[in-house]
N, C-alpha and C positions, 0 to 999 in steps of 0.2 A: 532646530535646523541643523543638519549635519553638513559640515564643510569639509570636503575631502582635501587632504594636504596638497594634492596635485593642482588644485585651482587657486591656491592661496600662496602669497609670498609677501615679504617685507621689502620695501625699497630702502634706499640709502638714508632717507629722512625718517625712517621708522614708521611710515604709513603702511597700512594693510591694503594690499591689492588683491582683489577677488575677480577672477575671470569666469563669468557665468555663461559664456558662449557655448561651452560644451553641454550645459544644462538646458538653456533656453533656445539655442540655435539662432541668436540674434547677432547682428553686426555690431551693436553697441552694448554688449553685455559685460563690459569691464567697469568696475566701480573701485573707488579708492576711499578709504577711511583714514583721515589724517590722524596723527598721534595726539595724545592728550595735550602735549605742549603746544601743538598747532591747532587746538580747539576742537578736535574730533569732527571736523567738517566732512560731510559725505559728498563725493564728486562722481560724476558720470563721464566717461570718455566718449565724446562724440566726434563727428568729422572735423570740427574746428578746435578740438582739444578738450581739456577738462573743464567742466561747468558744474556749479553747485546744484545739488539735487537732494534735499533732505530725505526724500521718501524712496530713493533708489535702492536703499539697502538697509536692513535692520537685523541685527543679530544680538541675542541676549548674552552679552559679554560677561555679565556677572553670574550667569547660571548657564554656562556653555554646554551645548550638546554637540560634541564632536568625538571622533576617534583619533587616537594619537597621544603621544606623551609630551614631555617638556619641550621637544623640538618643534612641535606644531606651530606654524606662524601665528595662529589666533592666540594660542597660549602665550607666546612670546610678546605679542602685541598687548595683551591684557596686563602683563607684568608692568607696563608703563602707566597704567591707570591706578591712581591712589586707592588703597584698600577702603578708605572711608566712602569714596564715591561708589565703588562696587557694592558695598553693603547697603547703601541707600537705594541703589537702583535694582537690587536683586529681586524684590517681589514683582517687578513690572516687566513681564516677559515681552509683551507687545509694546513697541515704542521705546525700548530700553536704550538703544543707541542715541536717540534724540534726547532722552532725559539726561543721559550722561553729558551730552553737549550743553544742556542747560546748567547742570551742576558745575561744569568746567568754567562757564562764563560767569555764573553767579552762585558761588558755594553756599551762600546764605539760604538758597532754596531748599537745602536739606531740612531746614526747620519746617517748611511747608510740607515736605514729604512725610515728616514725622507726625505733624498735627492734623493735616488734611490730605492723606495719601491719594484719595480719589481726585481731588482738585489738581494736585501735582501731576498725576498721571495724564490728565486732560491736556497738559502743556505739550505732550508729545504730538498732539494733532493740531497745534496752532503756532508752530515756529514761524518767525518772520522770514521773508524771502532774503536771499543773498547771504554773504559771509560775515559782515561786520559783527564782531562780538558785542558792540555797544547795543545792538538791537536785542540780542539775547539777554544782556544785563538788564535791559529795560523791563523784562518780564518780572524781575524780582520786585519791582515797585508797583505791580498791579495788585488791586484788591481781588479777593476771591471771586466776587461777583463779576468782575471784569474778565477774569480768566474764563469763567463759565460762559460769558457772552461771546468771547472769542471762539471757544471750542464748540459751543452748542447753539449759538445764535441768540441766546437770551440768558440773563443772569440776575440773581437776587440773593439776598441773605437767606431767605427762606429756602431757596434751592440748595444753597451751601449747607444749611443745617440738615436737610434731608440726606445729602451725600454722606454726612458724618454718621448717619444711622445705618448705612449699608454694611452688612457683615458678609464674610466669606467671599470676597471678590476673587476673580481669577485673572483679570487684566488681559483678556483675549480680544482679538479684533471684533468678535461678535458682541462683546460687552460694550465697546464703543458705539456700535450701531444701536444697541438697545438704549443706551443713555440718550442718544439723539432722538429716538422715537419717544422716549419717556418725557423728556423735557421739551420736545418740539410740539407737544400738545398739552392738554390739561390733565393727563394721566397722573402726573406726579403729585397733583394736589390731593388725590385720593389716598396718598400714602403719608402725607406730612404729619398726620396726627398719631402715627404709630410710634411706639418707643424704639423699635429697631426694625430693620428690613433685611431678610435673608436674600442675598444677591442671587444665589443659585436657584432659589424658588422663584424669584422675580423673573429670571430668564425663561422659566416654564410659562409663567403667566403672560410674558411678553408675546407669546405666540397667539394668545387669545385675550386681548386687553379687557374685554367685557367681564372676565372673571374677577376683576378688581371690585365689581359691585357686590360680590358674594362675601358675606360675613365670615364664612368658614375659610375662604382664601386669605382674607386679611389677617385672621387669627394665625394661620400657618406662616404667613410672611413675617410676622412679628414673634414667632415662637422662639423659645430658648435654643441656643446654639447646639445643645446636645441632641436635639431631635434632627432627623433627616428630613428637613422641611422640603427640599427639592423633590425627594422621592414621593413624599406624601402629597405634594402639590401635583405631581404628574398623575398619581393615582386619582386625585380629586378631579382633574381634568378629564380623565377617561370616564369616570363615573358620571360626570355632568353631561358628557356627550351621549352616554348610554341613556340617561334619564330623558333627554330631549327626544332621542330616537324612540324610546318606549312610549312616550306621550303621543308622538306622531302616529305610530302604528295603532295605538288604542283610541285615536281620535279624541284625545283629551285636550283641554285648553293648554296653552303654552305654560310650562312649569316655572318660568323665570322668577316670578315673585315668591314662590315657595322655596326655590333653590336659594335665593339671595338671603333668606332668613335663617337657613340652617347653620348651626353654630360651629360644627366640627366635622371631621372625616367620618366619625362613627354615625352621626345623624344622617349624613349624605348616603352612606352605605345602607342604613336601615330604610331610607326612603326608596332608594334604588331597588332593594330586594323586595319591598312591598309591591312596587309596580311590576316587577318581574313575576312575582307569584300571581298577581291579579291577571296579568296577560295570559299566563299559562293555564290558570284554573277557570277563569270567568270569560275570557275573550277568545279562547282558542277556536271554538266553533264559529264564532263571528269572522275571525280572520281567515280560517280555512274556507268558509263560504265565499268570502270576498276574493280569494285567490285559489280557485279549485284546481288549476292545471299544474303540470310538473314545472320544475325550475328549468332555466336554460341549461344546455349541456355544459358540464364543467370544462374549464379551460385546459385542465391537465387530467389525464386518466389516473384513477386510483390504483391501488394494489391491495394485497391481502391485509395490510395493516392500516392503510390510509384510504378511507372509503368516502366518496362524495355523497353529500346529503341531496336527495333528489326531489323532495316535495315539501310543502309547508308542514304537513303532518310529521314528517321525519325531523324537520327543524325543531318543532315543538318538543318532540320526544327527546332530542338531544339536549335541549335546554332543561327539561325536567330531570333527565338522568344526571346531568352535570351540575345542576343547581346554579345556573347563570342565565344571562339574558340574551343568549344567542338568537332566540326567537324574534327579537326586535330587529334583526337583520333581514327580515323577510323581504322588505321592499328593495333593499340594496341588492339582494340576490336576484330578484325578479328584474331589476333595472340593468343587470349585467355589470354592477360595480364590484362585485366580489362573489366568491364561491365558498361554501362551508364544507369541511371534511371531518369525519369522525376518525380520530387517531386511536387505534386499538392497542398498539405496542410501540415502544417498551413501556409507555405509560398510557393510561386512558386520558385522552385530551381532545379538545376541539380546536380545529385549525381554520383560520381565515386566510384565503388567498385573494389578494387585491388585484383587480383587473384594471389596467391602465387604459387611457384613451386610445393608445395605439395598439391595443390588444395584448400587449405583453403583461406578464404577471410578476408579482413580488409577494413574498411572505408577509402576512399581516399578523394578527394576534394568534398566539398559541397558548391556550389556558387549560389547566386541569380543573377539576371540580371546584366550585366556589371561587373561581377566578384565581386559583393559586398558580404560581409560576412553574413551568415545565422544567425538567432537569436538563443538564447539558447533553446527556445521552439522547433524550427525546428530541431536542432541538437539532442535534446532528443528524438523527435519523430522518427528520422532516427535510432538512437541506439536501440530503442524499437523494431522497425521493424526488424532490423538485428538479434537481439536476438531471436525474435519470429520465424523468417524464419529458423534460424539454428535449433531451437528446433523442428520445424515441420519436417525438413529434417531428423533429428536424429530419430524422431518417425516414419518415413516412410510415412509422409503425403505429400501433394502437396503444 
Protein backbone atom coordinates (compact mmCIF):
# COMPACT_ATOMS: atom_id res chain seq x y z
CA UNK A 1 0.00 0.00 0.00
CA UNK A 2 1.46 3.35 -1.02
CA UNK A 3 0.50 6.28 1.21
CA UNK A 4 1.24 9.62 -0.35
CA UNK A 5 2.71 12.10 2.07
CA UNK A 6 -0.03 14.61 1.23
CA UNK A 7 -2.74 12.43 2.86
CA UNK A 8 -0.78 11.64 6.04
CA UNK A 9 0.12 13.68 9.10
CA UNK A 10 0.99 13.30 12.77
CA UNK A 11 -1.10 15.08 15.38
CA UNK A 12 0.17 16.54 18.64
CA UNK A 13 -0.28 13.19 20.46
CA UNK A 14 1.86 11.33 17.94
CA UNK A 15 -1.14 9.62 16.28
CA UNK A 16 -1.05 9.01 12.53
CA UNK A 17 -3.90 10.68 10.64
CA UNK A 18 -4.73 9.40 7.16
CA UNK A 19 -7.25 11.23 4.98
CA UNK A 20 -8.55 8.73 2.43
CA UNK A 21 -11.29 10.99 1.09
CA UNK A 22 -9.25 11.97 -1.99
CA UNK A 23 -8.82 8.26 -2.72
CA UNK A 24 -12.30 6.89 -1.99
CA UNK A 25 -14.41 10.03 -2.27
CA UNK A 26 -16.21 9.27 0.99
CA UNK A 27 -17.44 11.74 3.58
CA UNK A 28 -16.03 9.60 6.40
CA UNK A 29 -12.67 8.66 4.93
CA UNK A 30 -10.46 9.94 7.78
CA UNK A 31 -8.84 7.37 10.08
CA UNK A 32 -6.53 7.73 13.04
CA UNK A 33 -3.93 5.24 14.26
CA UNK A 34 -2.95 6.04 17.82
CA UNK A 35 0.65 5.80 18.91
CA UNK A 36 2.30 2.74 20.44
CA UNK A 37 2.05 4.34 23.87
CA UNK A 38 -1.70 4.83 23.33
CA UNK A 39 -2.27 1.23 22.28
CA UNK A 40 -2.26 1.53 18.47
CA UNK A 41 -6.05 1.82 18.41
CA UNK A 42 -7.59 2.45 14.99
CA UNK A 43 -10.39 5.00 14.92
CA UNK A 44 -12.72 6.26 12.24
CA UNK A 45 -13.96 9.87 12.11
CA UNK A 46 -17.73 9.95 11.78
CA UNK A 47 -20.46 12.58 12.21
CA UNK A 48 -20.38 12.16 15.99
CA UNK A 49 -16.58 12.16 16.30
CA UNK A 50 -13.95 9.45 16.58
CA UNK A 51 -15.11 5.86 17.09
CA UNK A 52 -13.10 2.60 17.38
CA UNK A 53 -12.92 0.54 14.19
CA UNK A 54 -10.28 -2.22 14.11
CA UNK A 55 -10.79 -2.90 10.43
CA UNK A 56 -10.99 0.66 9.07
CA UNK A 57 -7.30 0.75 8.23
CA UNK A 58 -4.40 -1.66 7.96
CA UNK A 59 -0.87 -0.83 6.86
CA UNK A 60 2.21 -3.09 7.05
CA UNK A 61 4.24 -0.77 9.27
CA UNK A 62 7.02 -3.33 9.66
CA UNK A 63 7.48 -3.73 5.89
CA UNK A 64 6.27 -0.35 4.63
CA UNK A 65 5.55 0.39 1.00
CA UNK A 66 5.74 4.12 0.54
CA UNK A 67 7.75 6.74 -1.23
CA UNK A 68 9.56 9.38 0.73
CA UNK A 69 12.40 9.69 3.17
CA UNK A 70 12.85 10.14 6.88
CA UNK A 71 10.37 13.01 7.02
CA UNK A 72 7.44 10.88 5.80
CA UNK A 73 4.74 10.80 8.56
CA UNK A 74 4.46 6.99 8.39
CA UNK A 75 8.21 6.57 8.87
CA UNK A 76 8.20 9.00 11.78
CA UNK A 77 5.22 7.17 13.31
CA UNK A 78 6.97 3.80 12.96
CA UNK A 79 9.99 5.13 14.88
CA UNK A 80 7.76 5.10 17.97
CA UNK A 81 7.15 1.34 17.67
CA UNK A 82 9.74 -0.90 19.40
CA UNK A 83 12.07 -2.72 17.06
CA UNK A 84 11.23 -6.09 18.63
CA UNK A 85 7.53 -5.64 17.83
CA UNK A 86 8.26 -4.67 14.23
CA UNK A 87 10.47 -7.74 13.80
CA UNK A 88 7.77 -10.04 15.18
CA UNK A 89 5.07 -8.52 12.93
CA UNK A 90 7.18 -8.25 9.77
CA UNK A 91 6.13 -11.56 8.10
CA UNK A 92 2.42 -10.77 8.42
CA UNK A 93 1.50 -8.24 5.76
CA UNK A 94 -2.26 -8.61 6.08
CA UNK A 95 -3.56 -7.69 9.53
CA UNK A 96 -0.21 -6.35 10.65
CA UNK A 97 -1.58 -3.23 12.36
CA UNK A 98 -3.98 -5.36 14.42
CA UNK A 99 -1.22 -7.81 15.34
CA UNK A 100 0.98 -4.96 16.54
CA UNK A 101 -1.95 -3.93 18.72
CA UNK A 102 -2.03 -7.40 20.23
CA UNK A 103 1.73 -7.26 20.91
CA UNK A 104 1.36 -3.84 22.53
CA UNK A 105 -1.31 -5.16 24.91
CA UNK A 106 0.31 -8.56 25.51
CA UNK A 107 4.05 -8.68 24.68
CA UNK A 108 4.15 -12.36 25.66
CA UNK A 109 2.26 -13.11 22.43
CA UNK A 110 5.59 -12.86 20.61
CA UNK A 111 6.19 -16.41 21.86
CA UNK A 112 3.07 -17.58 20.02
CA UNK A 113 4.23 -15.75 16.88
CA UNK A 114 7.51 -17.65 17.04
CA UNK A 115 6.08 -21.09 17.90
CA UNK A 116 2.77 -21.03 15.98
CA UNK A 117 2.88 -18.13 13.51
CA UNK A 118 -0.28 -19.21 11.68
CA UNK A 119 -2.32 -19.26 14.89
CA UNK A 120 -0.86 -15.89 15.86
CA UNK A 121 -1.82 -14.48 12.47
CA UNK A 122 -5.41 -15.61 12.93
CA UNK A 123 -5.65 -13.25 15.90
CA UNK A 124 -5.75 -10.36 13.42
CA UNK A 125 -9.26 -11.40 12.44
CA UNK A 126 -10.77 -11.89 15.89
CA UNK A 127 -10.00 -8.80 17.95
CA UNK A 128 -12.62 -7.97 20.60
CA UNK A 129 -14.84 -4.94 20.11
CA UNK A 130 -14.05 -1.67 21.81
CA UNK A 131 -10.89 -0.09 23.14
CA UNK A 132 -10.09 -1.64 26.55
CA UNK A 133 -6.59 -3.11 26.56
CA UNK A 134 -7.75 -5.71 29.10
CA UNK A 135 -9.77 -7.42 26.38
CA UNK A 136 -6.70 -7.64 24.19
CA UNK A 137 -4.59 -8.92 27.08
CA UNK A 138 -7.16 -11.66 27.55
CA UNK A 139 -6.14 -13.11 24.19
CA UNK A 140 -2.80 -14.07 25.70
CA UNK A 141 -4.55 -16.54 28.00
CA UNK A 142 -6.42 -18.36 25.24
CA UNK A 143 -5.40 -21.84 24.20
CA UNK A 144 -4.52 -22.36 20.57
CA UNK A 145 -7.72 -24.25 19.86
CA UNK A 146 -9.72 -21.41 21.40
CA UNK A 147 -8.05 -18.92 19.03
CA UNK A 148 -8.92 -21.22 16.12
CA UNK A 149 -12.52 -21.37 17.30
CA UNK A 150 -12.70 -17.56 17.48
CA UNK A 151 -11.20 -17.05 14.02
CA UNK A 152 -12.53 -20.05 12.12
CA UNK A 153 -15.66 -21.12 13.96
CA UNK A 154 -14.19 -24.34 15.32
CA UNK A 155 -10.93 -25.42 16.89
CA UNK A 156 -9.05 -28.49 18.07
CA UNK A 157 -5.54 -29.62 18.85
CA UNK A 158 -5.58 -31.65 15.63
CA UNK A 159 -6.32 -28.49 13.63
CA UNK A 160 -3.50 -26.66 15.41
CA UNK A 161 -1.08 -29.48 14.56
CA UNK A 162 -2.03 -29.27 10.88
CA UNK A 163 -1.41 -25.50 10.89
CA UNK A 164 2.13 -26.14 12.15
CA UNK A 165 2.75 -28.27 9.04
CA UNK A 166 1.98 -25.43 6.60
CA UNK A 167 5.04 -24.23 4.68
CA UNK A 168 5.64 -21.12 2.51
CA UNK A 169 2.73 -18.96 3.75
CA UNK A 170 2.15 -15.53 2.24
CA UNK A 171 -0.30 -14.12 4.83
CA UNK A 172 -2.58 -12.44 2.29
CA UNK A 173 -6.34 -11.84 2.57
CA UNK A 174 -6.97 -14.75 0.19
CA UNK A 175 -5.04 -16.99 2.59
CA UNK A 176 -7.49 -16.15 5.38
CA UNK A 177 -10.41 -16.99 3.09
CA UNK A 178 -8.85 -20.33 2.19
CA UNK A 179 -8.29 -21.21 5.85
CA UNK A 180 -11.96 -20.58 6.54
CA UNK A 181 -13.00 -22.82 3.64
CA UNK A 182 -10.50 -25.49 4.64
CA UNK A 183 -11.51 -25.68 8.30
CA UNK A 184 -15.16 -24.88 7.67
CA UNK A 185 -15.59 -28.36 6.17
CA UNK A 186 -13.90 -31.74 6.46
CA UNK A 187 -11.29 -30.87 3.81
CA UNK A 188 -8.59 -30.40 6.42
CA UNK A 189 -8.99 -33.98 7.65
CA UNK A 190 -7.63 -35.19 4.30
CA UNK A 191 -4.35 -33.39 5.00
CA UNK A 192 -3.63 -34.17 8.64
CA UNK A 193 -1.69 -37.38 7.84
CA UNK A 194 0.82 -35.49 5.64
CA UNK A 195 4.24 -34.65 7.12
CA UNK A 196 4.12 -31.11 5.64
CA UNK A 197 1.79 -29.06 3.43
CA UNK A 198 3.00 -26.50 0.90
CA UNK A 199 0.71 -23.50 1.36
CA UNK A 200 1.12 -22.08 -2.15
CA UNK A 201 0.24 -25.45 -3.67
CA UNK A 202 -2.75 -25.74 -1.34
CA UNK A 203 -4.04 -22.39 -2.67
CA UNK A 204 -4.12 -23.95 -6.14
CA UNK A 205 -5.97 -27.01 -4.84
CA UNK A 206 -8.40 -24.74 -2.99
CA UNK A 207 -9.93 -23.75 -6.35
CA UNK A 208 -10.95 -27.38 -6.90
CA UNK A 209 -11.11 -29.22 -3.55
CA UNK A 210 -11.85 -32.62 -5.11
CA UNK A 211 -8.20 -32.69 -6.17
CA UNK A 212 -7.39 -33.63 -2.58
CA UNK A 213 -8.66 -37.12 -3.42
CA UNK A 214 -5.76 -37.57 -5.85
CA UNK A 215 -2.66 -39.35 -4.63
CA UNK A 216 -0.42 -37.28 -6.93
CA UNK A 217 -1.80 -34.01 -5.49
CA UNK A 218 -1.25 -35.10 -1.91
CA UNK A 219 2.31 -36.11 -2.81
CA UNK A 220 2.94 -32.66 -4.28
CA UNK A 221 1.43 -30.86 -1.29
CA UNK A 222 3.87 -32.64 1.00
CA UNK A 223 6.87 -32.36 -1.36
CA UNK A 224 10.22 -31.05 -0.18
CA UNK A 225 10.44 -27.27 -0.16
CA UNK A 226 13.05 -27.05 -2.89
CA UNK A 227 10.46 -28.19 -5.46
CA UNK A 228 8.11 -25.65 -7.00
CA UNK A 229 5.06 -27.45 -5.67
CA UNK A 230 2.65 -24.63 -6.56
CA UNK A 231 3.71 -24.60 -10.22
CA UNK A 232 3.58 -28.38 -10.48
CA UNK A 233 0.16 -28.44 -8.80
CA UNK A 234 -1.14 -25.86 -11.31
CA UNK A 235 0.19 -28.04 -14.11
CA UNK A 236 -1.50 -31.08 -12.55
CA UNK A 237 -4.80 -29.22 -12.36
CA UNK A 238 -4.60 -28.34 -16.07
CA UNK A 239 -3.76 -31.93 -17.01
CA UNK A 240 -6.61 -33.37 -14.96
CA UNK A 241 -9.07 -30.99 -16.59
CA UNK A 242 -7.75 -32.07 -20.00
CA UNK A 243 -8.08 -35.75 -19.08
CA UNK A 244 -11.72 -35.30 -18.10
CA UNK A 245 -12.40 -33.43 -21.34
CA UNK A 246 -10.64 -36.12 -23.42
CA UNK A 247 -12.67 -38.85 -21.75
CA UNK A 248 -15.91 -36.97 -22.42
CA UNK A 249 -15.15 -36.41 -26.11
CA UNK A 250 -14.14 -40.07 -26.51
CA UNK A 251 -17.29 -41.24 -24.66
CA UNK A 252 -15.18 -43.07 -22.08
CA UNK A 253 -16.24 -43.79 -18.49
CA UNK A 254 -15.44 -41.04 -15.97
CA UNK A 255 -11.68 -41.25 -15.34
CA UNK A 256 -11.79 -40.21 -11.66
CA UNK A 257 -10.88 -43.57 -10.13
CA UNK A 258 -7.89 -43.92 -12.48
CA UNK A 259 -6.79 -40.33 -11.87
CA UNK A 260 -6.94 -40.70 -8.09
CA UNK A 261 -4.51 -43.65 -8.16
CA UNK A 262 -1.79 -41.96 -10.24
CA UNK A 263 1.26 -41.34 -8.03
CA UNK A 264 2.96 -38.28 -9.55
CA UNK A 265 3.03 -35.62 -12.26
CA UNK A 266 4.92 -37.85 -14.67
CA UNK A 267 2.27 -40.57 -14.43
CA UNK A 268 -0.52 -38.04 -15.03
CA UNK A 269 1.30 -36.65 -18.08
CA UNK A 270 1.78 -40.16 -19.48
CA UNK A 271 -1.92 -41.00 -19.03
CA UNK A 272 -2.92 -37.66 -20.57
CA UNK A 273 -0.65 -38.19 -23.59
CA UNK A 274 -1.92 -41.74 -24.16
CA UNK A 275 -5.51 -40.49 -24.25
CA UNK A 276 -4.55 -37.67 -26.63
CA UNK A 277 -2.83 -40.14 -28.98
CA UNK A 278 -5.83 -42.48 -28.85
CA UNK A 279 -8.20 -39.65 -29.68
CA UNK A 280 -6.04 -38.52 -32.59
CA UNK A 281 -5.32 -41.92 -34.14
CA UNK A 282 -8.29 -44.11 -33.31
CA UNK A 283 -11.23 -41.82 -32.67
CA UNK A 284 -10.71 -39.06 -35.22
CA UNK A 285 -13.05 -40.52 -37.85
CA UNK A 286 -15.70 -41.15 -35.21
CA UNK A 287 -15.58 -37.57 -33.90
CA UNK A 288 -15.49 -36.04 -37.39
CA UNK A 289 -18.56 -38.09 -38.32
CA UNK A 290 -20.31 -36.97 -35.17
CA UNK A 291 -19.59 -33.29 -35.89
CA UNK A 292 -19.40 -32.92 -39.71
CA UNK A 293 -20.16 -29.21 -40.06
CA UNK A 294 -17.87 -26.19 -39.77
CA UNK A 295 -17.20 -24.46 -36.48
CA UNK A 296 -19.10 -21.29 -35.57
CA UNK A 297 -17.51 -18.11 -36.98
CA UNK A 298 -14.55 -17.02 -34.85
CA UNK A 299 -15.22 -14.09 -32.52
CA UNK A 300 -12.16 -12.22 -33.79
CA UNK A 301 -10.79 -12.15 -37.35
CA UNK A 302 -7.38 -13.67 -37.91
CA UNK A 303 -4.43 -12.24 -39.79
CA UNK A 304 -1.44 -13.58 -41.73
CA UNK A 305 0.15 -15.12 -38.60
CA UNK A 306 -2.88 -15.95 -36.45
CA UNK A 307 -5.38 -18.14 -38.32
CA UNK A 308 -8.69 -19.44 -36.93
CA UNK A 309 -9.27 -23.21 -36.96
CA UNK A 310 -12.48 -23.71 -38.95
CA UNK A 311 -13.38 -27.43 -38.81
CA UNK A 312 -13.06 -30.54 -36.66
CA UNK A 313 -10.52 -31.91 -39.14
CA UNK A 314 -8.36 -28.80 -38.86
CA UNK A 315 -8.56 -29.06 -35.06
CA UNK A 316 -7.27 -32.65 -35.17
CA UNK A 317 -4.53 -31.61 -37.60
CA UNK A 318 -3.46 -28.90 -35.15
CA UNK A 319 -3.33 -31.35 -32.26
CA UNK A 320 -1.26 -33.83 -34.26
CA UNK A 321 1.13 -31.17 -35.55
CA UNK A 322 1.63 -29.62 -32.10
CA UNK A 323 1.49 -32.89 -30.11
CA UNK A 324 -1.07 -31.78 -27.56
CA UNK A 325 -4.74 -32.42 -26.81
CA UNK A 326 -6.39 -29.40 -28.44
CA UNK A 327 -8.67 -31.83 -30.31
CA UNK A 328 -10.46 -32.44 -27.02
CA UNK A 329 -11.75 -28.85 -27.24
CA UNK A 330 -14.06 -29.77 -30.12
CA UNK A 331 -17.25 -29.57 -28.05
CA UNK A 332 -16.25 -26.31 -26.39
CA UNK A 333 -15.66 -24.76 -29.82
CA UNK A 334 -18.98 -26.07 -31.16
CA UNK A 335 -20.82 -24.80 -28.07
CA UNK A 336 -19.35 -21.33 -28.62
CA UNK A 337 -17.33 -21.40 -25.38
CA UNK A 338 -14.01 -20.77 -27.13
CA UNK A 339 -12.25 -20.51 -30.48
CA UNK A 340 -8.89 -22.02 -31.49
CA UNK A 341 -6.28 -20.27 -33.65
CA UNK A 342 -3.04 -21.44 -35.26
CA UNK A 343 -0.21 -19.05 -34.42
CA UNK A 344 2.44 -19.18 -37.15
CA UNK A 345 4.90 -16.49 -35.97
CA UNK A 346 7.06 -15.48 -34.16
CA UNK A 347 6.70 -19.03 -32.81
CA UNK A 348 4.47 -21.88 -33.91
CA UNK A 349 1.80 -22.09 -31.24
CA UNK A 350 -1.84 -22.86 -30.56
CA UNK A 351 -4.08 -20.16 -29.10
CA UNK A 352 -7.36 -20.48 -27.23
CA UNK A 353 -9.68 -17.44 -27.15
CA UNK A 354 -12.32 -17.81 -24.44
CA UNK A 355 -15.78 -16.48 -25.31
CA UNK A 356 -17.63 -15.11 -22.27
CA UNK A 357 -21.39 -15.25 -21.74
CA UNK A 358 -21.78 -11.61 -22.76
CA UNK A 359 -19.99 -12.30 -26.06
CA UNK A 360 -16.75 -10.63 -25.06
CA UNK A 361 -13.42 -12.43 -25.42
CA UNK A 362 -10.29 -12.97 -23.38
CA UNK A 363 -7.06 -14.78 -24.07
CA UNK A 364 -7.00 -18.38 -22.90
CA UNK A 365 -4.14 -20.83 -23.23
CA UNK A 366 -1.21 -20.19 -25.56
CA UNK A 367 0.98 -23.26 -26.00
CA UNK A 368 3.88 -24.37 -28.15
CA UNK A 369 4.29 -27.99 -29.18
CA UNK A 370 4.08 -30.52 -26.34
CA UNK A 371 2.39 -27.85 -24.20
CA UNK A 372 5.55 -25.81 -23.77
CA UNK A 373 5.22 -22.17 -22.74
CA UNK A 374 5.30 -19.45 -25.40
CA UNK A 375 7.97 -16.76 -25.33
CA UNK A 376 7.31 -13.21 -24.13
CA UNK A 377 7.60 -12.05 -27.76
CA UNK A 378 4.89 -14.47 -28.90
CA UNK A 379 2.62 -13.50 -26.01
CA UNK A 380 3.07 -9.81 -26.87
CA UNK A 381 2.32 -10.50 -30.56
CA UNK A 382 -0.93 -12.26 -29.62
CA UNK A 383 -1.98 -9.42 -27.31
CA UNK A 384 -1.35 -6.89 -30.09
CA UNK A 385 -3.41 -8.98 -32.51
CA UNK A 386 -6.33 -9.20 -30.08
CA UNK A 387 -6.26 -5.45 -29.39
CA UNK A 388 -6.16 -4.69 -33.13
CA UNK A 389 -8.94 -7.17 -33.95
CA UNK A 390 -11.18 -5.69 -31.28
CA UNK A 391 -10.52 -2.20 -32.58
CA UNK A 392 -11.37 -3.21 -36.15
CA UNK A 393 -14.63 -4.79 -34.99
CA UNK A 394 -15.58 -1.66 -33.06
CA UNK A 395 -14.83 0.41 -36.16
CA UNK A 396 -17.02 -1.87 -38.27
CA UNK A 397 -14.14 -3.39 -40.24
CA UNK A 398 -13.40 -7.01 -41.00
